[in-house]
C-alpha positions as CSV (number, residue, x, y, z in Angstrom):
1,M,-49.3,-62.3,-102.8
2,E,-46.4,-62.0,-100.2
3,I,-43.0,-63.5,-101.8
4,A,-39.9,-63.9,-99.4
5,M,-36.6,-63.6,-100.8
6,L,-34.2,-66.1,-100.2
7,N,-31.8,-65.4,-97.3
8,E,-28.9,-63.7,-98.8
9,I,-26.5,-65.1,-95.9
10,R,-27.1,-69.0,-96.7
11,F,-28.0,-67.9,-100.3
12,Q,-26.7,-71.1,-102.0
13,Q,-28.1,-73.6,-99.0
14,D,-31.3,-71.9,-99.3
15,F,-31.4,-72.1,-103.2
16,E,-30.5,-76.0,-103.3
17,A,-32.8,-76.4,-100.5
18,T,-35.9,-74.7,-101.5
19,A,-35.9,-73.1,-104.6
20,L,-34.0,-75.5,-106.9
21,P,-36.0,-78.6,-106.5
22,A,-39.1,-76.8,-107.2
23,I,-38.2,-75.3,-110.2
24,T,-36.5,-78.7,-111.5
25,K,-39.8,-80.3,-111.4
26,C,-41.6,-77.7,-113.7
27,R,-38.4,-77.3,-115.9
28,R,-38.2,-78.6,-119.9
29,E,-35.8,-78.0,-122.5
30,D,-36.4,-77.4,-126.2
31,Y,-34.0,-76.9,-129.2
32,M,-34.9,-74.1,-131.9
33,A,-33.7,-74.0,-135.1
34,P,-32.5,-70.5,-135.9
35,A,-34.6,-68.1,-137.7
36,Q,-33.8,-68.0,-141.3
37,S,-34.7,-64.4,-142.5
38,D,-34.8,-61.2,-140.5
39,W,-37.8,-58.9,-140.4
40,D,-37.7,-57.5,-143.5
41,G,-37.6,-60.7,-145.1
42,H,-33.8,-60.7,-145.9
43,P,-32.3,-64.2,-145.6
44,L,-29.7,-64.9,-142.8
45,A,-26.6,-67.4,-143.6
46,D,-27.2,-70.7,-143.0
47,L,-25.2,-71.4,-139.9
48,Q,-25.0,-74.9,-138.3
49,G,-26.7,-75.8,-135.0
50,T,-29.5,-75.1,-133.0
51,L,-30.4,-72.8,-129.9
52,H,-31.0,-74.1,-126.7
53,V,-34.6,-73.2,-124.7
54,V,-35.3,-73.5,-121.2
55,S,-39.2,-73.2,-120.1
56,Y,-40.6,-73.3,-116.7
57,D,-44.6,-74.0,-116.5
58,V,-46.2,-72.1,-113.5
59,E,-49.2,-74.8,-113.9
60,L,-47.0,-77.4,-113.0
61,F,-45.5,-75.1,-110.2
62,H,-48.8,-74.3,-108.6
63,D,-49.2,-77.9,-108.1
64,L,-46.3,-77.8,-105.5
65,A,-48.3,-75.7,-103.2
66,I,-45.5,-73.6,-102.0
67,P,-46.5,-70.9,-99.3
68,G,-46.8,-67.3,-100.4
69,A,-47.0,-68.4,-104.1
70,S,-49.5,-66.7,-106.0
71,S,-52.4,-68.9,-107.3
72,N,-52.9,-67.3,-110.5
73,N,-51.3,-67.5,-113.8
74,H,-50.6,-64.4,-114.8
75,G,-48.9,-65.5,-118.5
76,A,-45.2,-66.0,-119.1
77,V,-41.9,-63.9,-119.3
78,L,-39.3,-64.5,-121.9
79,I,-35.9,-63.7,-120.0
80,S,-33.3,-62.5,-122.8
81,H,-29.7,-63.2,-121.2
82,G,-26.6,-61.0,-121.6
83,F,-23.2,-61.0,-122.7
84,S,-21.9,-64.3,-121.9
85,E,-24.3,-65.4,-119.6
86,F,-26.5,-68.7,-119.6
87,A,-30.0,-69.8,-118.5
88,A,-29.0,-71.2,-115.1
89,K,-27.5,-68.0,-114.1
90,Y,-31.2,-67.0,-113.7
91,E,-32.8,-69.5,-111.8
92,E,-33.0,-67.2,-108.9
93,M,-35.3,-65.0,-110.7
94,V,-37.1,-67.9,-112.3
95,W,-37.9,-68.6,-108.9
96,Y,-39.5,-65.4,-108.1
97,F,-41.1,-65.2,-111.3
98,L,-42.8,-68.4,-110.6
99,L,-43.9,-67.3,-107.2
100,A,-45.7,-64.2,-108.7
101,G,-47.5,-66.4,-111.1
102,F,-45.7,-66.6,-114.3
103,S,-44.3,-69.1,-116.5
104,V,-40.8,-68.6,-117.7
105,C,-39.0,-69.3,-121.2
106,I,-35.3,-68.6,-121.4
107,L,-33.3,-68.6,-124.7
108,E,-29.8,-69.3,-124.7
109,H,-28.3,-66.5,-127.4
110,R,-26.2,-68.2,-129.9
111,G,-22.7,-68.4,-128.9
112,H,-23.7,-69.0,-125.3
113,G,-24.5,-71.9,-123.2
114,Y,-25.9,-75.0,-124.8
115,S,-26.6,-72.9,-128.0
116,A,-24.5,-73.7,-131.2
117,R,-21.5,-71.8,-131.6
118,D,-19.5,-70.7,-134.4
119,V,-15.7,-70.6,-132.9
120,A,-13.9,-73.2,-131.5
121,D,-13.0,-71.4,-128.6
122,D,-15.9,-71.7,-126.3
123,E,-14.6,-68.9,-124.3
124,I,-14.9,-66.5,-127.2
125,V,-18.4,-65.0,-128.0
126,Y,-19.1,-64.7,-131.7
127,I,-22.0,-63.4,-134.2
128,D,-22.1,-62.7,-137.6
129,T,-24.2,-60.1,-137.7
130,W,-26.6,-58.6,-134.7
131,R,-30.0,-59.2,-137.0
132,R,-29.6,-62.7,-136.1
133,Y,-30.1,-62.3,-132.4
134,V,-32.8,-60.2,-133.2
135,A,-34.6,-62.3,-135.6
136,D,-33.8,-65.6,-133.0
137,L,-35.1,-63.9,-130.2
138,A,-38.5,-63.1,-131.9
139,K,-39.0,-66.4,-133.3
140,C,-38.5,-67.9,-129.8
141,A,-41.1,-65.3,-128.7
142,N,-43.5,-66.5,-131.5
143,T,-43.0,-70.1,-131.3
144,I,-42.2,-71.1,-127.9
145,A,-42.7,-68.4,-125.3
146,R,-46.1,-67.2,-126.8
147,P,-47.7,-70.8,-126.7
148,L,-46.4,-71.3,-123.1
149,A,-48.5,-68.4,-122.2
150,G,-51.6,-69.6,-123.8
151,N,-54.2,-67.2,-123.6
152,K,-52.6,-64.9,-121.1
153,P,-50.0,-62.1,-121.7
154,L,-46.5,-63.0,-122.9
155,M,-43.8,-60.5,-121.2
156,L,-40.2,-59.9,-121.5
157,F,-37.4,-59.4,-119.0
158,A,-34.3,-58.5,-120.9
159,H,-30.7,-57.8,-119.5
160,S,-27.5,-56.0,-120.6
161,M,-26.5,-57.4,-124.1
162,G,-30.1,-59.1,-124.3
163,G,-31.5,-55.8,-123.2
164,G,-30.3,-54.2,-126.4
165,I,-31.2,-57.3,-128.5
166,A,-34.7,-57.0,-127.3
167,A,-34.9,-53.1,-127.9
168,A,-34.1,-53.8,-131.4
169,M,-36.9,-56.3,-131.6
170,L,-39.5,-53.9,-130.2
171,E,-38.8,-51.9,-133.1
172,R,-38.8,-54.0,-135.5
173,Y,-41.4,-56.7,-134.4
174,P,-44.3,-54.5,-132.6
175,N,-46.3,-56.2,-130.6
176,V,-44.3,-59.4,-130.3
177,V,-45.0,-59.3,-126.8
178,D,-47.3,-57.5,-124.4
179,K,-44.9,-55.6,-121.9
180,A,-41.1,-55.5,-121.5
181,V,-38.7,-54.8,-118.7
182,L,-35.3,-53.8,-119.7
183,S,-32.8,-54.0,-116.8
184,S,-29.6,-52.4,-117.5
185,P,-30.0,-52.7,-121.1
186,M,-27.2,-52.3,-123.6
187,I,-28.6,-49.5,-125.8
188,E,-25.0,-49.2,-126.2
189,A,-21.8,-50.8,-124.5
190,N,-18.8,-49.4,-122.7
191,M,-16.2,-50.3,-124.4
192,H,-14.0,-48.5,-122.1
193,V,-12.1,-46.7,-125.5
194,P,-13.9,-44.5,-127.8
195,N,-16.2,-46.0,-130.0
196,W,-14.1,-45.0,-133.0
197,L,-11.1,-46.8,-131.9
198,A,-13.1,-49.7,-131.1
199,A,-14.7,-49.9,-134.4
200,L,-11.4,-49.1,-135.9
201,A,-9.3,-51.8,-134.1
202,C,-12.0,-54.4,-134.3
203,G,-12.9,-53.7,-138.1
204,V,-9.5,-54.0,-139.0
205,G,-9.2,-57.4,-137.4
206,C,-12.6,-58.3,-139.0
207,D,-11.5,-57.0,-142.8
208,T,-8.0,-59.1,-142.3
209,G,-9.9,-62.4,-141.6
210,H,-9.7,-62.3,-138.1
211,G,-13.2,-61.9,-137.2
212,K,-13.6,-64.8,-134.7
213,S,-10.2,-64.1,-132.6
214,M,-10.6,-62.5,-129.4
215,A,-10.9,-58.8,-129.4
216,P,-8.2,-56.3,-128.3
217,G,-8.3,-56.2,-124.5
218,Q,-10.6,-58.9,-123.6
219,H,-9.5,-62.2,-121.9
220,G,-10.2,-66.0,-121.3
221,F,-12.2,-67.4,-118.4
222,S,-11.1,-66.7,-114.9
223,P,-12.8,-67.8,-111.7
224,V,-11.6,-64.8,-110.0
225,I,-14.4,-62.0,-109.2
226,D,-13.2,-58.7,-110.1
227,M,-14.7,-56.9,-107.2
228,K,-14.3,-53.0,-109.0
229,D,-17.1,-54.1,-111.1
230,H,-19.3,-55.4,-108.4
231,Q,-18.8,-53.0,-105.1
232,G,-22.0,-53.3,-103.2
233,A,-23.3,-56.6,-104.9
234,C,-24.2,-59.7,-102.3
235,M,-21.1,-61.7,-102.4
236,Q,-23.1,-65.0,-102.1
237,R,-24.8,-64.5,-105.2
238,L,-21.6,-63.6,-107.0
239,E,-20.2,-67.1,-105.7
240,W,-23.0,-69.2,-106.5
241,A,-22.8,-68.1,-110.0
242,K,-18.9,-68.3,-110.4
243,K,-19.8,-71.9,-109.1
244,L,-21.9,-72.8,-112.0
245,R,-19.6,-71.4,-114.4
246,M,-16.3,-73.3,-112.7
247,A,-18.4,-76.3,-112.9
248,N,-19.6,-76.6,-116.7
249,T,-17.3,-75.3,-119.7
250,H,-20.6,-74.1,-121.3
251,Y,-20.8,-71.2,-119.0
252,Q,-17.2,-69.8,-119.2
253,T,-17.9,-67.6,-122.4
254,S,-16.1,-64.4,-121.2
255,A,-14.4,-62.7,-124.6
256,A,-15.8,-60.9,-127.0
257,A,-14.6,-61.4,-130.8
258,N,-13.8,-59.1,-132.9
259,E,-17.0,-59.2,-135.3
260,W,-19.0,-59.2,-132.0
261,V,-17.3,-55.7,-130.8
262,R,-18.4,-54.6,-134.4
263,Q,-22.0,-55.7,-134.5
264,A,-22.4,-54.3,-130.7
265,L,-21.2,-51.0,-132.1
266,R,-23.9,-51.4,-135.0
267,I,-26.9,-52.4,-133.1
268,A,-26.3,-49.4,-130.7
269,R,-26.8,-47.4,-133.7
270,A,-29.5,-49.1,-135.0
271,V,-31.6,-49.0,-131.8
272,Q,-31.0,-45.3,-131.2
273,S,-32.3,-44.1,-134.5
274,P,-35.3,-42.1,-134.4
275,K,-37.2,-43.4,-136.9
276,M,-37.2,-46.6,-135.4
277,C,-37.7,-45.6,-131.9
278,E,-40.9,-44.1,-133.0
279,R,-42.1,-48.0,-133.9
280,I,-42.0,-49.1,-130.4
281,E,-45.6,-49.9,-129.3
282,T,-44.9,-52.2,-126.1
283,P,-44.8,-50.6,-122.8
284,I,-41.5,-50.4,-121.3
285,L,-40.5,-50.3,-117.6
286,L,-36.1,-49.6,-118.1
287,F,-33.8,-50.2,-114.6
288,Q,-31.2,-48.2,-114.8
289,A,-27.8,-49.1,-112.4
290,G,-26.7,-46.1,-110.9
291,N,-22.9,-47.5,-111.0
292,D,-23.2,-49.4,-114.3
293,H,-19.3,-49.9,-115.6
294,W,-20.6,-51.9,-118.5
295,V,-23.4,-50.4,-120.6
296,R,-23.5,-46.3,-121.3
297,N,-26.6,-44.9,-118.9
298,S,-26.3,-41.5,-121.4
299,A,-27.7,-44.1,-124.1
300,E,-30.4,-45.2,-122.3
301,D,-31.2,-41.8,-121.1
302,R,-31.2,-40.6,-124.8
303,F,-33.5,-44.3,-125.6
304,V,-36.1,-43.5,-123.2
305,K,-36.3,-40.0,-124.5
306,L,-36.5,-40.9,-128.0
307,V,-39.5,-43.6,-127.4
308,G,-41.4,-40.9,-125.2
309,K,-41.3,-38.4,-127.4
310,H,-42.9,-40.3,-130.1
311,G,-45.6,-41.4,-127.8
312,G,-44.4,-44.7,-126.4
313,S,-44.9,-46.0,-123.1
314,I,-42.0,-46.1,-121.1
315,R,-40.9,-45.4,-117.5
316,M,-37.4,-45.3,-116.3
317,I,-36.5,-46.0,-112.9
318,R,-32.5,-45.4,-111.5
319,V,-31.5,-47.7,-109.0
320,P,-28.7,-45.4,-107.0
321,G,-25.5,-47.1,-106.1
322,S,-26.5,-50.4,-108.1
323,V,-24.2,-52.7,-110.4
324,H,-24.8,-53.6,-113.9
325,E,-26.6,-56.7,-112.6
326,I,-29.1,-55.3,-110.3
327,F,-30.6,-58.8,-109.6
328,T,-27.4,-59.6,-107.6
329,M,-27.6,-56.6,-105.3
330,P,-28.7,-57.5,-101.5
331,N,-32.3,-58.2,-100.6
332,A,-32.6,-54.7,-99.6
333,V,-32.2,-53.8,-103.1
334,M,-33.5,-56.8,-104.9
335,A,-37.0,-56.2,-102.9
336,P,-38.0,-53.5,-104.1
337,Y,-36.9,-54.0,-108.0
338,L,-38.7,-57.1,-107.9
339,E,-41.8,-55.4,-106.6
340,E,-41.8,-53.1,-109.1
341,I,-41.5,-55.7,-111.6
342,F,-44.2,-57.5,-110.7
343,T,-46.5,-55.0,-109.9
344,Y,-45.6,-53.7,-113.5
345,L,-46.1,-57.2,-115.3
346,Q,-49.7,-57.9,-113.9
347,S,-52.5,-55.3,-112.0
348,E,-54.6,-58.4,-110.8
349,E,-53.1,-58.6,-107.1
350,P,-51.0,-56.9,-105.3
351,V,-47.4,-57.5,-104.5
352,T,-45.4,-57.7,-101.6
353,V,-41.4,-59.0,-101.8
354,L,-39.9,-59.1,-98.1
355,A,-36.2,-58.7,-98.0
């Protein structure tokens, strides 16, 4: 297959004229009841609301006869998004996965997008326990994504916070997916202060009844793109994502609650436990951004070493100079990134991605 990337100079025009109409024709929405228990059978608190899931069927996409698209069905990809993100932000990636012959399923994690929220302020991200994120993702994999794949493989693409959730899932639900791609995974978040200080400050907030309040140093939604976090990224892609956020209050989550910070620190310890790393059976391809301000690359290095030490199949590709969101980089960086992903996830046909 030969996949041509969208023109990055006129990205929005190309996306809206070419990709968006096509993916819309094979899109469906579902609402999933949250998981009631974790992997050990321990019950999770009974919270109100459902979780929003968006799916794209590659068989319907084939009917559109898009030039350059694979004619094969290679299975399905479950996407686990990052902190404060939402399904629509991944529509460019959905386009490329469909072109490569994969159906796509995106779970909007609790507190994000159109999924249930447990705080009154839509700009704050709150979760009561990291275990809920993991159990919900596993339930989505088993009940929605796996049926979408049919008798074909189910793959995983997980970014940032979604990558940390995915790593914990792979440790606790062996073989829930067949292969996994972790892109700048939050094995350990960069809190920009020592972890002990973040744990102390946010822990005090949680213990005094302010677990749902905005954590120290966090701020509400702003339409301004802070370029210090995006040096070298494709400005047109950043502007497109900003436009989505500005147009929809469901997409304006931006600040962590005190409890979210506490749970982020707890999942980091859980994921890096040697005993849990040795349980991973799913092959993993991990991408590390060379210029990442949001997760600790040293933790990714440690995770790769621990999984490999115990016989796990894991390989890391470092993308020098890339920002945290590798899929927002210019085409010259994204094309080899996509080519590596598609070649890793299927071996039935050669892949070329044209920048």
